[in-house]
Structure formats: C-alpha cells, structure tokens
C-alpha positions in Angstrom: -12.9 -15.9 9.4 -12.5 -14.0 6.1 -12.0 -10.3 6.1 -14.5 -8.3 3.9 -12.8 -5.1 2.3 -15.6 -2.4 1.6 -15.5 -0.9 -2.0 -14.4 2.8 -1.7 -16.8 5.3 -2.9 -15.6 8.7 -4.5 -18.7 9.2 -6.2 -19.8 12.4 -4.8 -17.3 15.3 -5.5 -16.2 16.9 -2.2 -17.4 20.5 -3.2 -21.0 19.4 -3.9 -23.6 22.0 -2.8 -26.2 19.5 -1.5 -28.7 22.6 -0.6 -29.6 22.7 -4.4 -31.8 20.0 -6.1 -30.2 20.7 -9.5 -26.7 19.8 -8.0 -28.3 16.6 -6.3 -30.4 15.4 -9.3 -27.8 14.0 -12.0 -26.2 12.0 -9.4 -29.6 10.6 -8.0 -30.7 10.0 -11.5 -27.5 8.1 -12.1 -28.1 5.8 -9.4 -31.6 5.2 -10.4 -30.7 4.3 -13.7 -27.4 2.2 -13.0 -27.3 -1.3 -14.2 -26.8 -3.9 -11.7 -24.9 -7.3 -12.8 -23.7 -8.6 -9.8 -23.7 -8.6 -5.9 -20.4 -6.2 -5.8 -22.4 -3.9 -8.3 -25.3 -3.5 -5.7 -23.1 -3.1 -3.0 -21.4 -0.3 -4.6 -24.8 1.6 -5.4 -25.2 1.3 -1.7 -22.0 3.0 -0.9 -22.3 5.7 -3.7 -25.9 6.3 -2.3 -25.0 6.7 1.0 -22.3 8.9 0.0 -24.9 11.1 -1.6 -27.3 10.6 0.9 -24.8 12.3 3.4 -24.1 15.2 1.2 -28.1 16.1 1.2 -28.4 15.3 4.9 -25.2 17.8 5.8 -26.8 20.3 3.8 -30.1 20.1 5.4 -28.6 19.9 9.2 -26.4 23.0 8.3 -29.6 25.0 7.2 -31.6 23.8 10.0 -29.0 24.8 12.7 -28.8 28.3 11.2 -32.2 28.8 11.2 -32.5 27.6 14.7 -29.6 29.8 15.8 -31.2 32.8 14.5 -35.1 32.6 14.5 -35.5 36.2 13.6 -33.2 36.2 10.5 -35.3 36.1 7.4 -32.6 35.1 4.8 -32.0 32.0 7.0 -35.4 31.0 7.5 -36.0 31.4 3.6 -33.0 29.2 2.9 -34.0 26.5 5.1 -37.6 26.8 3.6 -36.4 26.6 0.0 -34.6 23.3 1.1 -38.0 21.8 2.7 -40.3 22.9 -0.3 -38.1 22.5 -3.1 -35.5 19.7 -2.2 -37.1 17.5 0.4 -40.1 16.4 -1.8 -37.7 15.4 -4.7 -35.3 13.8 -1.9 -38.3 11.6 -0.6 -39.3 10.5 -4.0 -35.7 9.6 -5.3 -35.2 7.7 -1.9 -38.5 5.4 -2.5 -37.1 4.6 -6.3 -33.5 3.6 -4.6 -34.9 1.9 -1.9 -37.4 -0.3 -4.2 -34.4 -0.6 -6.6 -32.2 -2.3 -3.8 -34.6 -4.4 -2.3 -35.8 -5.9 -5.3 -32.3 -6.3 -6.6 -31.9 -10.5 -7.2 -28.4 -9.4 -5.5 -30.2 -8.0 -2.4 -30.2 -11.8 -0.4 -26.9 -12.6 -1.8 -25.3 -9.6 0.3 -23.7 -10.3 3.6 -26.6 -10.4 6.0 -24.7 -9.6 9.0 -23.7 -6.6 7.4 -26.5 -5.4 5.3 -29.5 -7.3 6.9 -30.5 -4.4 9.0 -30.3 -1.8 6.5 -32.2 -3.9 4.0 -35.0 -4.4 6.3 -35.4 -0.7 7.1 -35.3 -0.2 3.3 -38.2 -2.9 2.8 -40.4 -1.1 5.5 -39.7 2.4 3.9 -41.1 0.9 0.6 -44.0 -0.6 2.1 -45.0 2.7 3.9 -44.2 4.9 1.0 -47.2 7.0 -0.4 -46.6 9.8 -3.1 -49.6 11.8 -1.7 -47.9 11.7 1.5 -44.8 13.9 0.2 -46.8 17.2 0.5 -48.1 16.3 3.7 -44.5 15.7 5.2 -43.5 19.0 3.8 -46.2 20.6 5.4 -45.4 18.7 8.5 -42.0 20.0 8.7 -42.8 23.5 8.2 -45.2 23.3 11.3 -41.9 22.3 13.2 -40.3 25.3 11.9 -43.0 27.5 13.0 -42.8 25.8 16.4 -39.0 26.6 16.4 -39.5 30.1 15.2 -42.2 31.0 17.9 -39.9 29.0 20.7 -36.8 30.5 19.6 -38.0 33.9 19.8 -38.9 33.8 23.3 -37.1 35.9 25.7 -37.3 37.5 29.1 -36.0 40.4 31.3 -34.2 39.1 34.1 -32.2 41.8 36.5 -31.5 44.1 33.6 -30.8 41.6 30.8 -32.4 40.1 28.4 -32.0 36.5 28.2 -33.4 33.7 26.1 -35.3 30.3 28.0 -32.2 28.4 27.7 -30.1 31.1 29.0 -32.4 30.8 31.9 -32.2 27.5 32.9 -29.3 27.8 35.2 -30.8 29.9 37.2 -33.2 27.1 38.2 -30.2 25.5 39.8 -29.6 28.2 42.1 -29.3 27.5 45.9 -31.3 30.6 46.4 -35.0 30.0 46.4 -35.9 33.5 45.5 -33.7 33.3 42.3 -35.3 30.2 41.4 -38.8 31.3 41.7 -38.3 34.6 39.9 -36.9 32.5 37.0 -39.2 29.8 37.0 -42.2 32.6 37.0 -40.5 34.4 34.1 -40.2 31.4 32.1 -43.4 29.9 32.6 -45.0 33.4 32.2 -43.4 33.9 29.1 -44.4 30.5 27.6 -47.6 31.0 28.2 -47.8 34.3 26.4 -47.6 31.9 23.2 -49.4 28.9 24.5 -52.4 29.5 22.0 -50.0 29.9 19.1 -48.3 26.9 20.0 -51.1 24.6 20.7 -52.6 25.7 17.4 -49.4 24.1 15.6 -49.7 21.0 17.3 -53.3 20.7 16.7 -52.6 21.0 13.1 -49.4 18.5 13.1 -52.1 16.3 14.5 -54.5 16.5 11.5 -51.5 16.2 9.1 -49.8 13.2 10.8 -53.2 11.3 11.4 -53.8 11.9 7.7 -50.2 10.5 6.7 -50.9 7.7 8.7 -54.4 6.9 7.2 -52.8 7.1 3.6 -50.2 4.7 4.5 -52.9 2.2 5.6 -52.4 2.8 9.2 -55.0 3.3 11.9 -53.0 5.9 13.8 -50.1 8.0 13.7 -48.4 6.0 16.7 -48.3 2.8 14.5 -47.3 4.6 11.4 -44.4 6.2 13.1 -43.2 3.0 14.6 -42.7 1.4 11.5 -41.1 4.8 9.7 -38.7 5.0 12.6 -37.8 1.0 12.2 -38.8 0.1 15.5 -38.6 -3.7 14.8 -37.5 -5.0 18.2 -40.0 -3.5 20.5 -44.0 -2.8 20.2 -46.4 -0.1 21.5 -47.4 -2.3 24.1 -43.8 -3.1 25.2 -43.6 0.9 25.9 -46.6 1.1 27.9 -45.1 -1.8 29.6 -42.0 -0.1 30.3 -44.0 3.2 31.3 -45.9 1.4 34.0 -42.9 0.0 35.5 -41.1 3.3 35.7 -44.2 4.7 37.5 -44.2 1.8 40.0 -40.3 1.6 40.6 -38.9 4.8 39.5 -41.2 7.5 40.3 -41.3 6.8 44.1 -37.9 7.1 44.3 -37.8 10.5 42.4 -40.4 11.7 44.6 -38.5 11.1 47.5 -35.3 12.4 46.1 -37.4 15.6 45.2 -38.6 15.8 48.6 -35.3 15.7 50.1 -33.9 18.4 47.7 -36.5 20.4 48.7 -35.8 20.2 52.4 -32.2 21.0 51.6 -32.6 23.9 49.6 -35.4 25.4 52.1 
C-alpha cells in the first residue's frame, strides 16, 4: 500500500499573537485569495488553514482559561470579551469563506477520502447552516456563557473557619462522616440557591438566542440545529432518546441499589 506523505506547513509564524484580529487577518485573507491549481494545492491550503486555526484556537483557550481562573479579575474578563466581540465574529466569517472555498473546489473529490472524507462532510454541513445574521447572536450566546461562568466562579462558602470555592467543597461530600457530608451539602446548595434567579435568567436568555439561531438557519428548534453544527452524523435525536430509555431501564435500578447499599454502609 503506498505511503502518503503529508505536506509540511510553516505558514504561521511561531510567535504569532492569535488574540489580535489585525495579526490574523492577513493570513486568512491570503488563504481566501490563494489560487488552487491542483489537488496538492488544495491539500496545502487545508494544512495551512489548520495551522492558522490552531493559533486562533490556542489564543481563545488561553484567554478563556485565564478568565475562568480569576472570574473577579476585570482585566482578564476584558481581554476575553474583547476576543469574543472583536475576533470571533471575524473568524466565523472567514471560516465560512474558507469552508466554501474548500468544498466547492473541483479538487475536493480528488483528495484521499479516507483521510479527508470526514472533514469534508463536516465542512459541507458548516457551509449549509451558516447565516451571517447568526454571527452577532452567536457572540451574544458566548457572552451569556461568560456571565454564567462569572457568577458560578464567584461562589464561595465559609466552611469551618475557611473560605472555600464550591469545587474545593466537593471532596467533603465523599467523607465517611455523615455530619461533614451534610454540612458541606447544605452550604453548597444554599450558596447556589442564592444566585438561582440570576442563573435562570441567563438560561432563559440563552433559550431565546439559540432558538433564533436555529430558526435563522432553517431549523425548527435548536436541538436539530446543534446536531448538525456539532457534526453528529452517525446518530440521531431518536437514537439518544432510545439510549436514555435503555439507561433508565437497565442502569438506573442498578445505581439505585448501589446508592442504597452505600447509604447503609455510611450510616
């Protein structure tokens, strides 16, 4: 069987700051305007685009991680929201142009389908559901998620003389001492309840935004839209419902029995 050697890519400078659109734009523009004269040209475009996308994704991930680690830090929040509001919308637009350039290329079908078939199927789906009017809605959806993270990340409780975050409290729910478990559980539950109205409001806003995104893209509901957006080609919502019923019938009784036994042991 012949060995396929993947072309190398050094399209993106190693020191590129992917958090700034002015740094990314020239490279995306170059890819969009690149002339494709052969199958290898298309493959090189895909590889160069992948490298550039990785630089942007890495920048987004670092900004998000920094923001979630210190949700009370105004500068970290500002840096993340700047990316969400000024870079991600541009990325969505150029990504659509590149997706369309790739799937509409006459050389797409000549690529090794074992290697690129799944990717091409995903890109075709992305092209089909893209709507320019959804870009600001997707930005709003991301900002709502940031607000949720900010509220959740700020939750702390006073536990035995120390201030602890809710993730730090999780280990006390595993203690064999019932009084410790109960105290921890009540503190966590009461703290979460304090912000339940604010979090519920965010979820309500998300439902409206996401429903509009789905309707704009020609779907009846967000569930059907997100299945295609997340490239869930190999199973359907009906398959998920069947799996849920099977889990309820087979797994839930076993879990209940295990929990009953654990409760007896813990006292």
